[in-house]
ROSE-4610 file (N, C-alpha, C; in Angstrom, 1 decimal, always signed):
// ROSE-4610
residu = [M/M/M/A/A/A/A/A/A/A/A/A/R/R/R/V/V/V/W/W/W/E/E/E/T/T/T/T/T/T/A/A/A/A/A/A/V/V/V/R/R/R/T/T/T/A/A/A/H/H/H/P/P/P/M/M/M/V/V/V/R/R/R/W/W/W/L/L/L/P/P/P/I/I/I/N/N/N/K/K/K/L/L/L/H/H/H/L/L/L/T/T/T/L/L/L/V/V/V/F/F/F/L/L/L/G/G/G/E/E/E/T/T/T/D/D/D/P/P/P/S/S/S/R/R/R/I/I/I/E/E/E/A/A/A/L/L/L/A/A/A/A/A/A/A/A/A/V/V/V/E/E/E/G/G/G/V/V/V/A/A/A/G/G/G/A/A/A/H/H/H/Q/Q/Q/P/P/P/F/F/F/Y/Y/Y/V/V/V/A/A/A/T/T/T/G/G/G/D/D/D/A/A/A/G/G/G/G/G/G/R/R/R/V/V/V/G/G/G/G/G/G/R/R/R/R/R/R/D/D/D/G/G/G/V/V/V/A/A/A/W/W/W/L/L/L/R/R/R/L/L/L/A/A/A/E/E/E/G/G/G/G/G/G/Y/Y/Y/E/E/E/V/V/V/A/A/A/Q/Q/Q/L/L/L/S/S/S/L/L/L/D/D/D/V/V/V/D/D/D/D/D/D/A/A/A/I/I/I/G/G/G/S/S/S/H/H/H/T/T/T/F/F/F/D/D/D/A/A/A/R/R/R/N/N/N/A/A/A/P/P/P/R/R/R/P/P/P/H/H/H/L/L/L/T/T/T/L/L/L/A/A/A/R/R/R/R/R/R/A/A/A/T/T/T/Q/Q/Q/G/G/G/A/A/A/I/I/I/D/D/D/D/D/D/L/L/L/R/R/R/T/T/T/V/V/V/S/S/S/D/D/D/R/R/R/I/I/I/Q/Q/Q/L/L/L/G/G/G/W/W/W/T/T/T/V/V/V/E/E/E/Q/Q/Q/I/I/I/V/V/V/L/L/L/F/F/F/R/R/R/S/S/S/Y/Y/Y/T/T/T/G/G/G/P/P/P/G/G/G/G/G/G/S/S/S/R/R/R/Y/Y/Y/E/E/E/Q/Q/Q/L/L/L/A/A/A/S/S/S/A/A/A/T/T/T/L/L/L/G/G/G/T/T/T/S/S/S/P/P/P]
num = [1/1/1/2/2/2/3/3/3/4/4/4/5/5/5/6/6/6/7/7/7/8/8/8/9/9/9/10/10/10/11/11/11/12/12/12/13/13/13/14/14/14/15/15/15/16/16/16/17/17/17/18/18/18/19/19/19/20/20/20/21/21/21/22/22/22/23/23/23/24/24/24/25/25/25/26/26/26/27/27/27/28/28/28/29/29/29/30/30/30/31/31/31/32/32/32/33/33/33/34/34/34/35/35/35/36/36/36/37/37/37/38/38/38/39/39/39/40/40/40/41/41/41/42/42/42/43/43/43/44/44/44/45/45/45/46/46/46/47/47/47/48/48/48/49/49/49/50/50/50/51/51/51/52/52/52/53/53/53/54/54/54/55/55/55/56/56/56/57/57/57/58/58/58/59/59/59/60/60/60/61/61/61/62/62/62/63/63/63/64/64/64/65/65/65/66/66/66/67/67/67/68/68/68/69/69/69/70/70/70/71/71/71/72/72/72/73/73/73/74/74/74/75/75/75/76/76/76/77/77/77/78/78/78/79/79/79/80/80/80/81/81/81/82/82/82/83/83/83/84/84/84/85/85/85/86/86/86/87/87/87/88/88/88/89/89/89/90/90/90/91/91/91/92/92/92/93/93/93/94/94/94/95/95/95/96/96/96/97/97/97/98/98/98/99/99/99/100/100/100/101/101/101/102/102/102/103/103/103/104/104/104/105/105/105/106/106/106/107/107/107/108/108/108/109/109/109/110/110/110/111/111/111/112/112/112/113/113/113/114/114/114/115/115/115/116/116/116/117/117/117/118/118/118/119/119/119/120/120/120/121/121/121/122/122/122/123/123/123/124/124/124/125/125/125/126/126/126/127/127/127/128/128/128/129/129/129/130/130/130/131/131/131/132/132/132/133/133/133/134/134/134/135/135/135/136/136/136/137/137/137/138/138/138/139/139/139/140/140/140/141/141/141/142/142/142/143/143/143/144/144/144/145/145/145/146/146/146/147/147/147/148/148/148/149/149/149/150/150/150/151/151/151/152/152/152/153/153/153/154/154/154/155/155/155/156/156/156/157/157/157/158/158/158/159/159/159/160/160/160/161/161/161/162/162/162/163/163/163/164/164/164/165/165/165/166/166/166/167/167/167/168/168/168/169/169/169/170/170/170/171/171/171/172/172/172]
x = [+130.2/+131.1/+132.1/+132.2/+133.1/+134.5/+135.1/+136.5/+136.7/+135.8/+135.9/+135.9/+135.1/+135.1/+136.4/+137.0/+138.4/+139.4/+139.3/+140.3/+140.1/+138.9/+138.6/+139.1/+138.8/+139.0/+140.5/+141.3/+142.7/+143.6/+143.0/+143.8/+144.9/+144.6/+145.7/+146.8/+146.4/+147.4/+148.3/+147.7/+148.4/+149.4/+148.9/+149.8/+150.9/+150.7/+151.7/+152.8/+152.4/+153.3/+153.4/+154.1/+154.1/+155.0/+155.9/+156.8/+156.0/+154.9/+154.1/+153.4/+153.3/+152.6/+151.1/+150.3/+148.9/+148.2/+147.3/+146.5/+145.4/+145.3/+144.3/+142.9/+141.9/+140.5/+140.2/+140.6/+140.3/+141.0/+141.9/+142.7/+142.3/+141.4/+141.0/+140.1/+140.4/+139.7/+139.9/+139.1/+139.3/+139.9/+141.1/+141.7/+141.2/+140.7/+140.3/+141.4/+142.1/+143.2/+144.2/+145.5/+146.5/+147.1/+147.1/+147.6/+149.1/+149.6/+151.0/+151.0/+152.2/+152.3/+151.5/+150.6/+149.7/+149.7/+149.7/+149.7/+148.4/+148.5/+147.3/+146.3/+146.8/+145.9/+144.9/+145.2/+144.3/+143.1/+143.1/+142.2/+140.7/+140.4/+139.1/+138.6/+139.5/+139.2/+139.0/+139.9/+139.8/+138.5/+138.1/+136.9/+135.7/+135.7/+134.6/+134.5/+135.7/+135.7/+135.2/+135.6/+135.1/+133.6/+133.1/+131.6/+130.9/+131.4/+130.8/+130.7/+131.8/+131.9/+130.9/+130.9/+130.0/+128.5/+128.2/+126.8/+126.3/+127.3/+127.0/+126.9/+127.2/+127.1/+126.2/+125.5/+124.6/+125.3/+124.9/+125.5/+125.4/+126.4/+126.4/+127.0/+126.8/+127.2/+128.6/+129.5/+130.7/+130.9/+131.6/+131.9/+133.3/+134.0/+135.4/+135.4/+136.5/+136.7/+138.0/+138.8/+140.0/+141.1/+142.1/+143.3/+144.4/+145.2/+146.3/+147.3/+148.3/+149.4/+150.6/+151.6/+152.9/+154.0/+155.2/+156.3/+157.3/+157.9/+158.9/+158.2/+158.9/+158.3/+158.5/+157.8/+158.0/+157.7/+156.7/+156.3/+156.7/+157.6/+158.1/+157.0/+156.2/+155.1/+153.8/+152.7/+151.4/+150.5/+149.5/+148.5/+147.1/+146.2/+144.9/+143.8/+142.6/+141.4/+140.9/+140.7/+140.1/+138.6/+138.0/+136.5/+135.8/+135.0/+134.2/+133.0/+132.5/+131.3/+131.7/+131.2/+131.4/+132.7/+133.6/+134.9/+134.7/+133.8/+133.6/+133.2/+132.3/+131.8/+132.9/+133.8/+134.9/+135.9/+136.2/+137.1/+136.5/+135.2/+134.6/+134.8/+134.5/+134.7/+136.2/+137.1/+138.5/+138.8/+138.3/+138.6/+137.9/+136.7/+136.0/+136.7/+137.1/+137.8/+139.2/+139.9/+141.2/+141.0/+139.9/+139.6/+139.3/+138.4/+137.9/+139.0/+139.9/+141.0/+142.2/+142.3/+143.4/+144.7/+144.6/+145.8/+146.5/+145.8/+146.4/+147.1/+146.5/+147.0/+146.8/+145.7/+145.3/+145.4/+145.7/+145.7/+145.6/+145.8/+145.5/+146.4/+147.6/+148.5/+148.4/+147.7/+147.6/+146.1/+145.4/+144.0/+143.8/+142.7/+142.4/+142.3/+142.8/+142.7/+142.1/+140.7/+140.1/+140.4/+140.7/+141.0/+141.0/+140.9/+141.0/+142.3/+143.2/+144.5/+144.5/+145.2/+145.2/+146.5/+147.6/+148.9/+150.0/+151.0/+152.2/+153.3/+154.5/+155.6/+155.2/+154.3/+153.8/+154.9/+154.8/+155.7/+154.9/+155.6/+154.9/+154.1/+154.7/+154.0/+152.7/+152.7/+151.5/+150.5/+150.9/+149.9/+149.3/+150.1/+149.6/+148.6/+149.0/+148.1/+146.8/+146.8/+145.6/+144.7/+145.3/+144.5/+143.7/+144.3/+143.6/+142.4/+142.3/+141.2/+140.3/+140.7/+139.9/+138.4/+138.2/+136.9/+136.0/+136.6/+135.7/+135.4/+136.1/+135.8/+134.5/+134.4/+133.2/+132.4/+133.1/+132.5/+131.7/+130.6/+129.9/+129.4/+129.4/+128.9/+128.5/+127.7/+127.3/+128.3/+128.8/+129.6/+128.7/+128.8/+127.9/+128.6/+129.9/+130.5/+132.0/+132.5/+133.9/+134.5/+135.7/+136.3/+137.7/+138.0/+139.3/+140.1/+141.2/+142.1/+143.4/+144.0/+145.4/+146.1/+147.2/+147.9/+149.2/+149.6/+150.8/+151.6/+152.8/+153.5/+154.5/+154.8/+155.7/+156.2/+157.1/+157.6/+156.6/+155.5/+154.4/+153.4/+153.6/+152.6/+151.9/+150.9/+150.3/+149.2/+148.9/+147.8/+147.0/+145.7/+144.8/+144.0/+143.8/+143.0/+141.9/+140.7/+139.6/+139.5/+139.6/+139.6/+138.2/+137.5/+136.2/+135.6/+134.3/+133.6/+132.4/+131.9/+130.8/+130.0/+128.6/+127.7/+127.4/+127.4/+127.1/+125.6/+125.3/+123.9/+123.3/+124.1/+123.6/+124.3/+123.6/+124.3/+124.6/+125.7/+126.1/+125.2]
y = [+17.5/+18.4/+17.6/+18.0/+17.3/+17.2/+18.2/+18.2/+17.2/+17.1/+16.1/+14.7/+14.5/+13.1/+12.8/+13.8/+13.6/+13.2/+14.0/+13.8/+12.4/+12.0/+10.6/+9.5/+9.6/+8.6/+8.4/+9.5/+9.5/+9.3/+9.0/+8.9/+7.9/+6.7/+5.7/+6.1/+6.7/+7.2/+8.3/+9.2/+10.2/+9.7/+8.6/+8.0/+7.3/+6.6/+5.9/+6.8/+8.1/+9.0/+10.3/+10.2/+11.4/+12.6/+12.3/+13.4/+14.2/+13.8/+14.6/+15.6/+16.8/+17.9/+17.9/+17.2/+17.1/+18.4/+18.8/+20.0/+19.7/+20.5/+20.2/+20.6/+20.1/+20.3/+21.7/+22.7/+24.1/+24.7/+24.0/+24.6/+23.9/+22.9/+22.3/+23.3/+23.4/+24.3/+24.0/+24.5/+24.5/+25.8/+25.8/+27.0/+27.4/+28.6/+29.0/+29.6/+30.6/+31.3/+31.6/+31.3/+31.6/+32.9/+33.9/+35.2/+35.5/+34.8/+35.1/+36.4/+37.0/+38.3/+39.4/+40.0/+41.0/+42.3/+43.4/+44.7/+44.8/+45.1/+45.2/+46.3/+47.3/+48.3/+47.8/+46.6/+45.9/+45.1/+45.0/+44.1/+44.5/+45.8/+46.3/+45.9/+46.2/+45.9/+44.4/+43.6/+42.1/+41.6/+42.1/+41.7/+42.1/+43.3/+43.7/+42.7/+42.4/+41.5/+40.1/+39.6/+38.3/+38.3/+39.5/+39.6/+39.6/+40.2/+40.2/+38.8/+38.1/+36.7/+35.9/+36.0/+35.1/+35.4/+36.6/+37.0/+36.4/+36.1/+35.5/+34.0/+33.3/+31.9/+31.4/+30.4/+29.8/+28.7/+28.5/+27.4/+26.1/+25.2/+24.0/+22.9/+21.7/+20.5/+20.0/+19.7/+19.0/+17.7/+16.8/+15.5/+15.1/+14.6/+14.1/+12.8/+12.6/+11.4/+10.7/+10.2/+9.5/+10.5/+9.9/+10.7/+10.8/+11.8/+12.0/+12.8/+13.1/+14.0/+13.9/+14.6/+14.6/+14.8/+14.2/+14.3/+15.3/+16.1/+17.1/+18.4/+19.1/+20.4/+21.5/+22.6/+23.8/+23.7/+22.8/+22.7/+21.3/+20.7/+19.4/+18.3/+18.3/+17.3/+17.8/+17.3/+17.6/+16.4/+16.2/+15.2/+15.8/+15.3/+15.8/+14.8/+15.3/+14.5/+15.2/+14.5/+15.1/+15.3/+16.1/+16.3/+15.4/+14.5/+13.6/+14.3/+15.3/+16.1/+17.6/+18.5/+19.9/+20.5/+19.6/+20.1/+21.2/+21.0/+22.0/+23.3/+23.3/+24.5/+25.2/+24.5/+25.1/+25.7/+24.9/+25.5/+26.8/+26.8/+28.0/+29.2/+28.9/+30.0/+30.5/+29.5/+29.9/+30.8/+30.4/+31.2/+32.6/+32.7/+33.9/+34.9/+34.3/+35.1/+35.6/+34.7/+35.0/+36.2/+36.1/+37.2/+38.5/+38.4/+39.6/+40.3/+39.6/+40.3/+40.5/+40.0/+40.3/+39.6/+38.5/+37.8/+37.0/+36.7/+36.0/+34.7/+34.0/+32.7/+31.6/+31.6/+30.6/+31.0/+30.1/+30.3/+29.0/+29.0/+27.7/+26.6/+26.9/+25.8/+25.5/+26.4/+26.2/+26.4/+25.3/+25.3/+25.0/+25.5/+25.1/+23.6/+23.1/+21.6/+21.5/+21.6/+21.6/+20.3/+20.6/+19.5/+20.0/+19.1/+19.4/+19.0/+20.0/+19.6/+19.1/+17.9/+17.3/+17.4/+17.5/+17.5/+18.2/+18.7/+19.2/+18.2/+18.4/+17.5/+16.0/+15.8/+14.4/+13.5/+12.3/+11.2/+10.3/+9.6/+8.7/+7.6/+7.2/+6.2/+6.8/+8.0/+8.6/+8.8/+9.2/+9.3/+8.0/+7.0/+5.6/+5.1/+5.4/+5.0/+5.8/+7.1/+7.8/+7.3/+6.8/+6.2/+5.0/+4.3/+3.1/+3.4/+4.6/+5.0/+6.0/+6.5/+7.6/+7.2/+5.9/+5.5/+5.4/+5.4/+5.4/+6.8/+7.8/+9.1/+9.7/+9.7/+10.1/+11.2/+12.4/+13.5/+14.4/+15.0/+15.9/+17.1/+18.3/+19.4/+20.5/+21.5/+22.5/+23.7/+24.1/+25.3/+26.5/+27.4/+28.5/+29.9/+29.9/+31.2/+31.1/+32.3/+32.4/+33.3/+32.8/+33.5/+34.0/+35.3/+35.8/+35.7/+34.9/+34.7/+35.4/+35.8/+36.1/+35.0/+34.6/+33.5/+34.0/+33.5/+33.8/+32.5/+32.5/+31.3/+31.3/+30.1/+30.0/+28.5/+28.3/+26.9/+25.9/+26.3/+25.3/+25.2/+25.8/+25.8/+27.1/+27.2/+28.5/+28.7/+30.0/+30.5/+31.4/+31.2/+32.0/+33.0/+34.2/+35.2/+35.5/+35.5/+35.8/+37.3/+37.8/+39.2/+39.6/+38.7/+39.0/+37.7/+37.7/+36.6/+37.1/+36.3/+36.6/+35.4/+35.5/+34.3/+34.2/+32.9/+32.7/+33.0/+33.5/+33.7/+35.0/+35.9/+37.1/+38.3/+38.9/+40.0/+41.1/+41.8/+42.9/+44.1]
z = [-8.9/-9.6/-10.4/-11.7/-12.7/-12.2/-11.7/-11.3/-10.1/-9.2/-8.1/-8.7/-9.7/-10.3/-11.0/-11.6/-12.2/-11.1/-10.1/-9.0/-8.4/-8.1/-7.6/-8.5/-9.8/-10.7/-11.0/-10.9/-11.2/-9.9/-8.8/-7.6/-7.7/-8.2/-8.3/-9.2/-10.3/-11.3/-10.6/-9.9/-9.2/-8.2/-7.5/-6.5/-7.1/-8.3/-9.0/-9.6/-9.8/-10.5/-9.7/-8.6/-7.7/-8.2/-9.2/-9.7/-10.8/-11.2/-12.2/-11.4/-11.9/-11.2/-11.6/-10.8/-11.0/-10.6/-11.5/-11.2/-10.2/-9.1/-8.1/-8.6/-7.9/-8.4/-8.8/-8.0/-8.2/-9.4/-10.0/-11.2/-12.5/-12.5/-13.7/-14.5/-15.8/-16.7/-18.1/-19.0/-20.4/-20.9/-21.4/-21.9/-23.3/-23.5/-24.8/-25.5/-24.9/-25.5/-24.4/-24.5/-23.5/-24.0/-23.2/-23.6/-23.3/-22.3/-21.9/-21.2/-21.2/-20.5/-21.2/-20.4/-21.0/-20.2/-20.8/-20.1/-19.3/-18.0/-17.2/-17.7/-18.4/-18.9/-20.0/-20.5/-21.5/-20.9/-19.5/-18.9/-19.2/-19.1/-19.4/-20.8/-21.8/-23.2/-23.4/-22.8/-22.9/-22.3/-21.1/-20.5/-21.4/-22.0/-22.9/-24.1/-24.7/-25.8/-25.4/-24.3/-23.8/-23.6/-23.1/-22.8/-24.2/-25.2/-26.5/-27.1/-27.0/-27.5/-26.8/-25.4/-24.6/-25.0/-25.2/-25.6/-26.9/-27.8/-29.1/-29.1/-28.0/-27.9/-26.8/-27.1/-26.1/-25.3/-24.0/-23.2/-24.0/-23.8/-24.5/-23.6/-23.9/-23.2/-23.7/-22.7/-23.1/-22.3/-22.8/-22.1/-22.5/-21.5/-21.7/-22.5/-23.1/-23.9/-23.4/-24.3/-24.0/-23.5/-22.9/-22.4/-23.4/-23.3/-24.2/-23.5/-24.2/-23.7/-24.5/-24.1/-24.7/-23.7/-24.0/-23.1/-23.6/-22.7/-23.2/-23.6/-24.5/-25.0/-24.0/-24.3/-23.5/-22.0/-21.7/-20.3/-19.7/-20.3/-19.8/-19.7/-20.6/-20.7/-20.1/-20.7/-20.3/-20.5/-19.6/-19.8/-19.8/-20.6/-20.7/-21.0/-20.9/-21.4/-22.6/-23.7/-24.9/-24.6/-25.5/-25.4/-26.4/-25.9/-26.8/-27.4/-26.6/-27.0/-26.7/-27.5/-27.3/-27.7/-28.3/-28.8/-29.8/-30.8/-31.8/-31.2/-30.3/-29.6/-28.9/-28.1/-27.4/-28.4/-29.5/-30.5/-31.1/-31.4/-31.9/-30.9/-29.6/-28.6/-28.7/-28.7/-28.8/-30.0/-31.1/-32.3/-32.2/-31.7/-31.5/-30.5/-29.4/-28.4/-29.0/-29.7/-30.3/-31.2/-32.0/-33.0/-32.3/-31.3/-30.6/-29.8/-29.3/-28.5/-29.3/-30.6/-31.5/-31.1/-30.5/-30.0/-31.1/-32.2/-33.3/-32.9/-31.9/-31.4/-32.4/-33.1/-34.0/-35.5/-36.4/-37.8/-38.5/-39.8/-40.6/-40.1/-39.6/-39.1/-37.6/-36.9/-35.4/-35.0/-35.1/-34.7/-33.2/-32.6/-31.2/-31.1/-30.0/-29.7/-28.3/-28.2/-26.9/-26.0/-24.8/-23.9/-22.4/-21.5/-20.1/-19.6/-19.2/-18.8/-17.4/-17.2/-15.8/-15.1/-15.9/-15.3/-16.1/-15.5/-16.1/-15.7/-16.4/-16.1/-16.3/-17.2/-17.4/-18.0/-17.6/-18.1/-19.0/-19.9/-20.8/-19.9/-18.8/-18.0/-17.4/-17.0/-16.4/-17.5/-18.7/-19.8/-20.1/-20.2/-20.5/-19.4/-18.2/-17.1/-17.1/-17.5/-17.6/-18.7/-19.8/-20.9/-20.4/-19.4/-18.9/-18.1/-17.4/-16.6/-17.2/-18.4/-18.9/-19.3/-19.7/-20.0/-18.8/-17.6/-16.4/-15.9/-16.4/-16.0/-16.6/-17.9/-18.6/-17.9/-17.9/-17.3/-18.3/-17.8/-18.7/-17.8/-18.4/-17.8/-18.8/-18.4/-19.3/-19.2/-20.3/-20.3/-20.4/-19.3/-19.2/-19.2/-19.0/-18.9/-19.4/-19.7/-20.1/-18.9/-18.4/-17.3/-17.8/-17.6/-17.9/-16.6/-16.6/-15.5/-15.7/-14.6/-14.6/-13.8/-14.3/-13.7/-13.1/-12.0/-11.3/-11.2/-11.9/-11.8/-10.7/-10.2/-9.1/-8.9/-8.0/-7.9/-7.5/-6.9/-6.5/-7.6/-8.8/-9.8/-9.9/-10.8/-11.1/-10.1/-9.8/-9.0/-9.9/-9.9/-10.8/-10.0/-10.6/-10.1/-11.2/-10.9/-11.8/-11.9/-13.2/-13.4/-14.0/-14.7/-15.3/-15.7/-15.8/-16.3/-17.1/-18.1/-18.9/-19.1/-19.0/-19.1/-20.6/-21.1/-22.5/-22.7/-23.9/-24.2/-23.7/-23.1/-22.6/-23.3/-24.2/-25.0/-24.0/-24.3/-23.4/-23.6]
């Protein structure tokens, strides 16, 4: 499992930076579109839109590349792995989902930036240390589905509930 490999490879970095909020294995994911607060009555329509987009795309391969991140900002810093392969396909899924659900998240000034988020509250030291191990991670997997999640935020981090999923390449 790709997530387990990330966890193993970053163990020393996580130990060296305990104040960073590292995402556990079961929370690693590629975000296509972040909706924010959404009326629950829209779930059925959102799920149908995601299913339509998934049906129009075939499964594809992604692989991680180098590490990156930023310090500060809305979420007090974030660390990630860029995608060395499959980034175009993930970006296209993001644009198509954004269009299908009408969220208007992306435009000419704000394009999707596909990545695998590893941590929140990231420090510059943690980001730098991740860069030193990112070449050893080299993860790859096949993207086969889109999942619609609801997130619950709390002091211990977010908890996710799967509301719907759609398999790529299967028309509704």
